Every structure is written in structure tokens, then in C-alpha cells.
C-alpha positions as CSV (number, residue, x, y, z in Angstrom):
1,M,0.2,0.2,0.1
2,V,1.0,3.6,-0.9
3,C,0.6,6.3,1.8
4,H,-1.3,8.9,1.5
5,T,1.8,11.4,0.8
6,G,2.5,9.4,-2.1
7,R,6.1,8.7,-0.9
8,M,7.1,5.0,-0.4
9,R,6.8,3.7,3.2
10,L,9.5,1.1,4.0
11,N,9.6,-0.9,6.9
12,E,13.6,-1.7,8.2
13,Y,15.2,-5.2,9.2
14,R,18.6,-5.0,10.7
15,R,20.3,-7.9,12.1
16,L,23.7,-8.8,13.4
17,S,25.4,-12.4,14.2
18,K,28.0,-11.3,16.8
19,K,28.3,-8.0,18.8
20,T,31.9,-8.1,17.7
21,G,32.9,-8.0,14.1
22,G,30.4,-7.0,10.8
23,T,28.5,-3.8,10.5
24,S,26.7,-2.9,13.5
25,I,23.0,-2.5,14.1
26,Q,23.5,1.3,14.3
27,R,25.6,1.6,10.8
28,Q,22.8,-0.7,9.2
29,G,20.3,2.1,10.3
30,D,22.1,4.9,9.4
31,Q,23.2,3.9,6.0
32,N,19.8,2.6,5.5
33,R,18.3,6.0,6.6
34,R,21.1,8.1,4.4
35,E,19.5,5.8,1.2
36,R,15.9,6.8,2.3
37,E,16.7,10.1,2.5
38,K,18.1,10.2,-0.9
39,L,15.4,8.7,-2.5
40,E,12.5,10.0,-0.3
41,F,11.4,7.3,1.1
42,D,9.4,7.2,4.6
43,L,10.3,4.8,7.1
44,G,7.7,2.7,9.1
45,K,8.6,0.0,11.5
46,I,12.0,-1.3,12.2
47,Y,12.7,-5.0,13.0
48,T,16.0,-5.7,15.1
49,D,17.7,-9.0,15.7
50,A,20.7,-8.7,17.1
51,S,23.2,-11.7,18.2
52,R,21.1,-13.5,15.7
53,S,22.3,-16.0,13.2
54,A,20.7,-16.3,9.9
55,S,22.6,-19.5,9.1
56,R,20.8,-23.0,9.6
57,S,22.6,-25.6,12.1
58,Y,25.3,-27.6,10.5
59,D,26.0,-29.4,13.7
60,G,22.6,-30.1,15.0
61,T,22.6,-27.5,17.9
62,E,19.8,-25.4,18.2
63,K,20.3,-21.9,17.2
64,R,18.6,-18.9,19.1
65,R,15.4,-17.6,17.4
66,R,15.2,-14.2,15.7
67,E,12.2,-13.3,17.4
68,D,11.7,-9.8,15.1
69,F,12.4,-11.9,11.8
70,E,9.5,-14.2,13.1
71,S,7.2,-10.9,14.0
72,M,7.9,-9.5,10.4
73,M,6.9,-12.7,8.4
74,L,4.0,-12.7,10.5
75,D,2.9,-9.1,9.8
76,M,3.5,-9.7,6.0
77,R,1.2,-12.4,6.3
78,S,-1.3,-11.3,8.0
79,D,-1.9,-7.5,6.3
80,T,-0.6,-5.6,9.4
81,F,2.9,-4.9,7.8
82,D,1.9,-1.4,7.1
83,A,4.2,-0.4,4.7
84,D,4.9,-0.6,0.9
85,G,8.3,-2.5,1.0
86,L,11.1,-3.8,3.2
87,Q,14.6,-2.3,3.5
88,I,17.8,-4.2,4.3
89,W,21.3,-3.3,4.4
90,E,22.5,-6.3,2.4
91,S,20.9,-9.7,1.2
92,S,22.7,-11.7,3.9
93,R,21.2,-9.3,6.8
94,F,17.8,-11.0,5.9
95,S,18.8,-14.8,5.7
96,R,21.4,-17.3,4.7
97,Q,19.0,-20.1,4.2
98,E,17.2,-20.7,0.5
99,E,14.2,-21.6,2.2
100,E,13.6,-18.7,4.1
101,W,13.9,-16.5,1.0
102,L,11.6,-18.4,-0.9
103,T,8.7,-17.6,1.7
104,M,10.0,-14.0,1.4
105,I,9.9,-13.8,-1.9
106,N,6.7,-15.6,-2.5
107,T,4.7,-13.6,0.5
108,M,6.0,-10.0,-0.8
109,A,4.9,-10.9,-3.9
110,A,1.7,-12.2,-2.9
111,K,1.3,-9.0,-0.8
112,G,2.3,-6.7,-3.6
113,L,5.5,-5.7,-1.4
114,K,8.8,-4.7,-3.1
115,L,12.6,-5.1,-1.5
116,Y,15.2,-2.4,-1.3
117,V,18.7,-3.3,-0.6
118,T,20.8,-0.5,0.5
119,T,24.4,-1.6,-0.6
120,Q,23.0,-2.5,-4.1
121,H,21.3,0.7,-4.4
122,R,18.2,-1.1,-5.9
123,L,14.5,-1.6,-5.4
124,Y,13.5,-5.1,-6.4
125,D,10.2,-6.1,-7.2
126,P,9.3,-10.2,-5.8
127,A,6.5,-10.2,-8.4
128,D,8.5,-9.5,-11.5
129,G,10.0,-12.4,-13.1
130,S,13.7,-11.1,-13.6
131,D,13.6,-9.6,-10.2
132,R,12.6,-12.8,-8.5
133,S,15.6,-14.7,-10.4
134,A,17.8,-11.9,-9.6
135,L,16.6,-12.7,-5.6
136,I,17.1,-16.4,-5.9
137,D,20.5,-16.4,-7.2
138,Q,21.0,-13.8,-4.1
139,A,19.6,-16.5,-1.9
140,N,21.6,-19.1,-3.0
141,K,24.8,-17.0,-2.9
142,S,23.9,-16.3,0.7
143,A,23.6,-19.9,1.7
144,Y,26.6,-21.2,-0.3
145,E,28.2,-18.0,1.3
146,S,27.0,-19.5,4.9
147,W,28.4,-23.3,3.8
148,M,32.2,-21.7,3.3
149,I,31.9,-19.9,6.5
150,H,31.1,-23.1,8.5
151,L,33.7,-24.8,6.8
152,R,36.4,-22.3,7.4
153,T,35.2,-22.2,11.4
154,K,35.3,-25.7,11.4
155,E,38.9,-25.9,10.1
156,T,39.6,-22.9,12.3
157,A,38.3,-25.0,15.3
158,A,40.6,-28.0,14.9
159,E,43.7,-25.9,14.2
160,E,42.8,-24.0,17.6
161,A,42.3,-27.3,19.2
162,L,45.6,-28.8,18.2
163,K,46.9,-25.6,19.8
164,G,44.7,-25.7,22.9
165,R,43.3,-22.8,22.4
166,P,39.7,-21.9,24.2
167,H,36.9,-21.9,21.9
168,G,33.3,-20.7,22.3
169,R,31.5,-18.9,25.2
170,A,33.4,-19.1,28.4
171,P,31.9,-21.7,30.7
172,Y,30.4,-21.0,34.0
173,G,32.7,-19.7,36.4
174,M,35.3,-18.6,33.8
175,R,35.4,-15.2,31.9
176,P,36.9,-14.5,28.5
177,I,39.9,-12.7,27.9
178,Y,40.5,-11.0,24.4
179,D,43.1,-9.6,22.5
180,S,42.8,-5.6,22.9
181,D,44.0,-5.0,19.1
182,T,42.2,-7.8,17.5
183,G,39.2,-8.5,19.6
184,R,39.9,-12.2,19.3
185,L,39.5,-14.5,22.3
186,D,42.9,-15.4,23.7
187,T,42.3,-17.1,26.9
188,W,39.7,-17.8,30.0
189,L,40.6,-17.0,33.5
190,A,38.3,-17.9,36.6
191,D,36.0,-15.6,37.6
192,E,36.7,-14.3,40.7
193,E,34.2,-11.5,40.8
194,P,32.0,-11.4,43.9
195,R,28.5,-12.6,43.0
196,Y,26.6,-14.3,46.1
197,G,28.1,-12.4,49.2
198,S,32.0,-13.3,48.8
199,T,31.1,-16.3,46.8
200,S,32.3,-16.1,43.1
201,R,31.3,-18.3,40.2
202,A,34.8,-20.0,40.0
203,K,34.0,-20.7,43.8
204,V,30.9,-22.1,43.0
205,I,32.2,-24.9,40.3
206,R,35.1,-25.6,43.3
207,E,32.0,-25.8,45.7
208,L,30.4,-28.3,43.3
209,F,33.3,-30.4,43.0
210,R,34.0,-30.7,46.6
211,L,30.2,-31.9,47.2
212,L,30.4,-34.3,44.7
213,K,33.4,-35.6,45.8
214,S,32.2,-36.1,49.0
215,G,29.4,-38.3,47.9
216,R,26.8,-35.4,48.0
217,S,24.0,-35.9,45.4
218,L,23.0,-33.7,43.0
219,K,19.9,-33.4,43.9
220,S,21.0,-32.3,47.7
221,V,23.5,-30.0,45.9
222,E,20.8,-27.9,43.8
223,R,19.3,-27.9,46.9
224,E,22.0,-26.5,48.9
225,F,22.4,-24.3,46.1
226,W,19.2,-22.7,45.6
227,N,19.0,-22.1,49.2
228,K,22.6,-20.3,49.1
229,G,20.8,-18.4,46.1
230,Y,23.5,-19.5,43.6
231,L,22.1,-18.6,40.1
232,N,23.1,-19.4,36.7
233,K,23.7,-17.0,33.8
234,S,20.7,-16.3,32.5
235,G,19.6,-15.5,36.2
236,G,17.5,-18.9,37.1
237,K,18.2,-21.2,39.7
238,L,21.0,-24.1,38.9
239,S,19.4,-27.2,38.2
240,R,20.8,-30.8,38.8
241,M,20.9,-31.3,35.0
242,Q,23.2,-28.1,34.9
243,L,25.2,-29.3,37.5
244,R,25.8,-32.6,36.3
245,D,27.1,-30.8,32.8
246,M,29.4,-28.6,34.6
247,A,31.0,-31.1,36.4
248,L,31.4,-33.0,33.2
249,K,33.7,-30.5,31.3
250,V,37.0,-31.3,31.2
251,V,37.8,-27.1,30.8
252,Y,37.7,-26.8,34.6
253,I,41.1,-28.7,34.8
254,G,42.9,-27.2,32.0
255,K,41.6,-29.4,28.9
256,R,40.0,-29.3,25.7
257,L,38.4,-32.3,24.1
258,H,38.3,-31.7,20.2
259,D,37.4,-34.9,18.1
260,G,37.8,-37.0,21.1
261,V,41.1,-36.1,21.3
262,M,42.1,-34.5,25.0
263,R,44.9,-31.9,25.1
264,N,46.1,-29.1,27.5
265,G,44.8,-26.0,27.2
266,T,46.3,-22.4,27.2
267,W,44.2,-21.5,30.2
268,D,44.9,-22.5,33.8
269,G,42.4,-25.0,35.3
270,I,40.2,-24.1,38.6
271,V,39.9,-27.5,39.8
272,E,42.3,-29.8,41.4
273,E,42.9,-32.6,38.4
274,E,42.3,-35.4,41.4
275,D,39.4,-34.3,42.4
276,F,37.6,-33.8,39.0
277,W,38.5,-37.5,37.9
278,A,36.8,-38.4,41.4
279,V,33.7,-36.5,40.5
280,Q,34.0,-38.6,37.2
281,R,34.1,-41.4,38.9
282,I,31.0,-41.2,40.9
283,L,29.2,-40.0,38.2
284,R,29.9,-42.3,35.5
285,D,29.7,-45.2,38.0
286,P,27.0,-47.6,36.6
287,T,25.7,-48.9,40.0
288,R,25.4,-45.1,41.1
289,W,22.0,-44.7,42.6
290,N,21.0,-41.8,40.5
291,N,17.4,-42.5,40.0
292,R,15.9,-43.2,43.4
293,T,13.1,-41.1,44.2
294,G,13.1,-39.3,47.5
295,R,16.1,-39.3,49.8
296,A,18.2,-42.0,51.1
297,V,16.8,-42.8,54.5
298,H,18.4,-46.4,55.5
299,P,22.4,-46.6,54.7
300,L,22.6,-50.2,54.6
301,T,19.7,-51.3,52.2
302,A,22.4,-50.8,49.6
303,A,24.8,-53.0,50.6
304,L,22.6,-55.7,52.5
305,K,21.8,-58.7,50.4
306,C,19.6,-61.9,51.2
307,G,21.7,-64.8,51.8
308,I,19.5,-67.3,49.8
309,C,18.9,-65.3,46.6
310,N,22.1,-62.9,47.0
311,G,18.9,-60.1,46.0
312,K,18.5,-56.9,47.1
313,T,17.1,-56.0,50.4
314,N,14.8,-53.2,51.7
315,V,13.2,-51.9,55.1
316,S,9.6,-52.4,56.1
317,A,8.2,-52.2,59.6
318,D,11.5,-51.6,61.0
319,L,12.7,-55.0,59.0
320,Y,15.1,-55.7,56.4
321,K,13.6,-58.0,54.2
322,C,14.4,-59.9,50.8
323,K,12.9,-57.6,48.3
324,D,12.2,-60.0,45.5
325,F,11.0,-63.7,47.0
326,G,10.6,-62.5,50.8
327,H,13.3,-65.4,51.6
328,A,14.6,-63.7,55.1
329,S,13.6,-60.8,57.4
330,I,15.8,-59.3,60.4
331,P,15.0,-56.5,62.6
332,K,16.7,-53.4,61.4
333,K,18.4,-52.0,64.8
334,L,20.1,-55.1,65.3
335,V,21.8,-55.3,62.2
336,D,22.9,-51.8,61.9
337,A,24.3,-51.9,65.4
338,L,26.0,-54.8,64.5
339,V,27.3,-54.1,60.9
340,I,28.1,-50.1,61.0
341,P,30.2,-50.2,64.2
342,R,32.2,-52.9,62.8
343,M,32.3,-51.1,59.6
344,L,34.0,-47.9,61.1
345,R,36.5,-50.0,63.3
346,W,37.8,-51.7,60.3
347,L,38.3,-48.3,58.7
348,S,39.8,-46.9,61.8
349,R,42.5,-49.6,61.9
350,P,46.0,-48.1,60.6
351,D,46.9,-51.0,58.6
352,I,43.6,-50.6,56.6
353,I,43.9,-47.1,56.3
354,E,47.4,-47.3,54.9
355,Q,46.2,-50.1,52.1
356,L,43.4,-47.8,51.3
357,R,45.6,-44.9,50.7
358,A,48.3,-45.9,48.8
359,K,45.6,-46.2,45.9
360,S,45.7,-42.8,45.4
361,G,44.9,-42.8,41.4
362,N,47.8,-40.3,40.8
363,D,50.2,-42.9,38.8
364,P,50.4,-42.6,35.2
365,E,48.5,-46.0,34.4
366,V,45.5,-43.9,35.8
367,A,46.3,-41.0,33.9
368,K,46.2,-42.7,30.7
369,I,43.2,-44.7,31.8
370,R,41.2,-41.8,32.6
371,A,42.3,-40.3,29.3
372,K,40.8,-43.5,27.1
373,I,37.5,-43.0,29.1
374,A,37.5,-39.4,28.1
375,Q,38.0,-39.9,24.4
376,A,35.6,-42.9,24.2
377,R,33.1,-41.2,26.0
378,T,33.1,-38.1,23.4
379,E,33.1,-40.5,20.5
380,R,30.2,-41.9,21.9
381,E,28.5,-38.8,22.4
382,E,29.4,-37.7,18.9
383,N,28.2,-41.0,17.3
384,Q,24.5,-40.5,19.3
385,T,24.4,-37.0,17.9
386,A,25.0,-38.1,14.2
387,S,22.5,-41.1,14.8
388,K,20.2,-38.6,15.6
389,K,20.5,-36.5,12.7
390,T,20.9,-39.1,9.7
391,T,17.7,-40.8,8.1
392,S,20.1,-43.3,6.6
393,T,19.1,-46.9,7.9
394,T,22.8,-48.0,7.1
395,A,24.1,-45.2,8.8
396,I,21.9,-45.5,11.8
397,V,22.7,-48.9,12.5
398,M,26.5,-48.5,11.8
399,L,26.0,-45.6,14.6
400,A,24.2,-48.0,16.8
401,E,27.0,-50.6,16.3
402,A,29.7,-47.9,17.0
403,V,28.1,-46.6,20.3
404,E,27.7,-50.2,21.8
405,R,31.0,-50.9,21.3
406,L,32.2,-47.7,23.0
407,E,29.6,-48.6,25.7
408,K,31.6,-51.9,26.6
409,Q,35.0,-50.3,25.7
410,I,33.9,-47.4,28.6
411,I,32.5,-50.0,31.4
412,E,35.9,-52.2,30.6
413,L,38.0,-49.0,31.2
414,E,36.1,-47.9,34.2
415,S,36.5,-51.2,35.7
416,V,39.9,-51.0,35.5
417,E,40.1,-47.4,37.2
418,R,38.1,-48.5,40.0
419,K,40.6,-51.1,40.9
420,L,43.4,-48.8,40.5
421,T,42.1,-46.2,42.5
422,L,40.4,-45.5,45.8
423,P,36.7,-44.5,45.8
424,P,36.4,-40.8,46.1
425,Q,33.6,-41.3,48.9
426,L,36.5,-43.3,51.0
427,V,38.8,-40.4,50.8
428,G,36.6,-37.7,52.1
429,L,35.9,-40.4,55.0
430,L,39.3,-41.4,55.8
431,D,40.8,-37.7,55.5
432,G,39.7,-34.8,57.5
433,E,39.7,-33.9,61.0
434,G,38.6,-36.2,63.8
435,S,38.2,-39.8,63.9
436,V,36.1,-41.7,61.0
437,A,33.5,-42.3,63.4
438,E,32.9,-38.6,64.0
439,R,33.2,-37.8,59.8
440,W,30.6,-40.7,59.8
441,A,28.2,-38.9,62.0
442,E,28.9,-35.9,60.2
443,S,28.1,-37.3,56.9
444,E,24.6,-36.9,55.1
445,V,23.0,-40.6,55.0
446,S,23.2,-40.4,51.1
447,V,26.6,-40.1,51.6
448,R,26.7,-42.9,54.3
449,R,24.7,-45.1,52.1
450,E,27.4,-44.7,48.7
451,I,29.9,-45.7,51.5
452,C,28.4,-48.6,52.4
453,N,28.0,-49.9,49.3
454,I,31.6,-49.6,48.7
455,V,33.1,-51.0,51.7
456,L,30.6,-53.8,52.1
457,T,31.4,-55.9,49.3
458,P,34.2,-58.7,48.6
459,A,36.6,-56.3,47.4
460,Y,37.0,-54.4,50.5
461,M,35.1,-55.6,54.1
462,G,33.0,-58.5,52.8
463,Q,29.5,-58.9,51.7
464,P,26.9,-58.7,54.7
465,T,23.9,-61.1,54.0
466,I,20.9,-62.3,56.0
467,M,19.4,-65.4,56.5
468,P,16.1,-67.1,57.6
469,N,15.5,-67.9,61.0
470,P,16.8,-71.6,61.7
471,T,14.0,-71.7,64.2
472,P,10.8,-70.0,63.5
473,G,9.5,-69.1,66.8
474,V,12.5,-68.4,68.5
475,G,14.9,-65.7,68.6
476,A,17.9,-67.0,66.7
477,P,21.4,-64.5,68.2
478,I,21.5,-61.7,65.1
479,E,24.9,-62.9,64.8
480,D,24.1,-66.5,63.0
481,R,21.5,-65.1,61.0
482,L,24.3,-62.5,59.7
483,V,26.7,-64.4,57.1
484,W,29.6,-62.5,55.7
485,R,30.4,-63.9,52.2
486,E,33.5,-63.6,50.0
487,T,35.5,-62.0,52.4
488,L,39.3,-61.9,51.9
489,D,40.0,-62.6,55.4
490,D,37.2,-63.7,57.2
491,A,39.1,-63.6,60.5
492,E,40.3,-60.2,60.1
493,V,36.9,-58.9,59.4
494,N,35.3,-60.5,62.6
495,K,37.6,-58.8,65.1
């Protein structure tokens, strides 16, 4: 529609992919304004998308929505555009995807709208065959340039990875440092700015690893961080899934992963490597009770087995019971009073402490195993992502086989690591102020449960099992109904 003054009225769309580089939103607007003044065009509505890419996603990641672009297209289709056409600074500012260009061309042609491109000093009529062909050529050119940018970016990322340079947005707890001359990302530093009282984001990350290493559950840490007011970068509460993702990032120990290969980064880590790998072991442990509903209440239920079927036990009416078949039941208080003090006495013995601490996990063999685990996990995740993006049945089958192979490899490597190192929950119980019994009393029930599940096994103290009452109706001594199995030295256990 032509406005009553007889002058052409153009709405304007401006877009910038990144805050650094390119022609700024303001400069696009200034050049568009000068072009309108020269041609005596009027300005209508301005649509602006800052820090928004117009390229398609080549790696399967979700790009940020262009809210104003969507509003502009909706206005065109719903006859609320209220202008004779659209002005853009250059073709690539509109879109780098062919399908979006075709949608725009067809919509503008149907609505009788024109398109003015400032850098070309040209007004296009999408309903005209010649102009339509020229616009489609520009759409193809923009899409091709987007693909070439993607390839160059990918090659640059690979080269930067070989050098161990940082890439992408700074992770939580770290801040980017840019070169003052080129504006290029130079390195990352710990973000020590106080944000929550005297606590910085870097301290939040260190606290996260400390709590997880001690055996605390992600749900427990999430709850504590909420109570302390720690927030994510968007200003929302830190969820347990966000905390888990953070705890898996090798950037916090000054490492970089690319194409399954781990290299030393050019930045300093903010977490001790020993703490990092201890947490990886906890989070990746296939026996970890990550999916429990509610809080852990009874420390021994994870470790105490039925002596008949070797199945799990649960607690009901103050009794430990064979969970699946009901083979045996035994008073909970009596078992707790016997097993837990015995376990704490065993863990307090100087010879046992010396043997356990010898498995520090700091030797080169362990480092190699952990590097292989990290590489296998990365390859597995890359294959899983590729499987979701492909539509080829053959490719899906091949990728699924690769994932299965890597899963087995990870399980085997993690088994080797567990044999070579001391579980982190035990490290927290053995080290620190006070006695083992005092540190046990100060631990959360979830941590006690994890410790019982480690110590009360054949690899350590032995496996306690409950047996049926041999004389129903007559109370047999609790010691006779509690049998320790597969113990390396039964005599040592019974001291």
C-alpha cells in the first residue's frame, strides 16, 4: 500500500550475528536512513535481531530464535505490515537459508510488497520474473557463503584445538579475555568476581566438585545451591542437570576435548585434577543410585543382601527383608548396631587406612586410563548425536553398533580405573579432622549409603547377607543370621 503522502514507505530489518565483527546494527540503520533520504522514502516499523545467526545449523545444535524476523513475516502474512515494502542493508542480513528467502519472495509477491537492498542501491519487485530470479540467485549465494563460513570455522576450530586454545563461550565460573588489538578470544580466567556475598562463580564450581566428591547427590547439591541463592548465567536457579553438565567439563582442569582427543589447554584450570576425576568416577559409575526417588534413609539397604538369592533388601516395619522373594527378614536396629560399628572399626585400623591410601590414583597408568575413558565418552556422544541427525538406515545401524562398542569399552576402562584407585567417598571419610566415626556421624545419609555400598563388598570388607530364622518362633542370635560372604579374610572382618 502507498501512504497518503505519495511517498514510498519502507519497514526496515536489521540483523547482526555477533556483537564483535560485521556492520553494527546502528551503522546498518544509519546507511539505510541516508539511502531513504536520498530517494525520499519514508520509514515505517524497524525490526531488529541482535546477536542472531541467520544460517542453518550444520552441527545439529539449536540456534537462537530471531523473534523480530518471525514477527516481520507474520505481519506480512496477516496484512499488518503497514508499508509498501522492506529495506535491508544487504542480502545476507535477511537470511542465509534458501527456504526462508523463497518464503519471503513468495509472501511479498502475493502481498504486492517491494524489497530495497541498500548496498546494491536497488529496489526489487518479487512479483517480477527478472527480479525474482535475481533474488533467488542472491539466496543461493548467501546460503553458499554460509556453508563456506561453516567450513572455515570448522577448520579454524580444529587448528585452535591442536594448539589447545579456548573456543566458544566461556564456561560458568570462567571469563573470556580478548586481545585488545584484534578482539580475538585469547584465553579464559577464573571468574572471581563476588556475586553471592563473598562467593564468586569460580568458587561455586569448586564447591560443586567438593560436594560431589564427598558423595553428595546432585539433588542435594541443587537444593543447597538454591538455598544459597547461586544462579546460572541467565539469572535462573542452577538445576541438577546443569550442575551435572558442569561437573563433566574438562575445561575446569585446563583441558580441551576435540574430536575425541584431549589436550592441555592454554588456560589454567580452577579445579584440582584429582577432584575432577574423582567426580567423574562417581557420576559415571553404572551402579550409582541416580534414579532413586526421595532421599536416602537407610544406609545399609544398598549393601545388605539376601543370603538365599543374593538379591536386594528393603526396609519395612523396622525389618530388613528380602525384596523380591521374602526369603528372610531380620530386625533393622540389631543389624545396624552390629554391622555399622564393625565397618567403622575396620576403616579406623591403621593398616587398613594405609592400604586404602596407597591407591591414590595419581600414577601415570591411571592418567592414561582416564584419558582413554574421556576420549571414548566423547566419541560415543558424537556418534549418538550423528545418529539423531541422519535418515540413512545403514548409517543409523553403523552408528548404533559404534555406540554399543564404545559403551562396552567405557565399562571395561572404568572397571580398570576402579581397581587402581580409591573411591572418592572413602577418601572423604578417611581424611579430615576427627575420627572416622566422627566424620561418619557428620555425613549425610546419602553419603553413608554410598560408603556402605563400596566397603561392604568382596573387594573391601566383605558382603553381609541375612539368613532365614533357623528356628521359627525362637529368636536366633543376630550374629548367627548375619553371614559375611566372599570376604578376603573372614577372621580379620570378625575382629
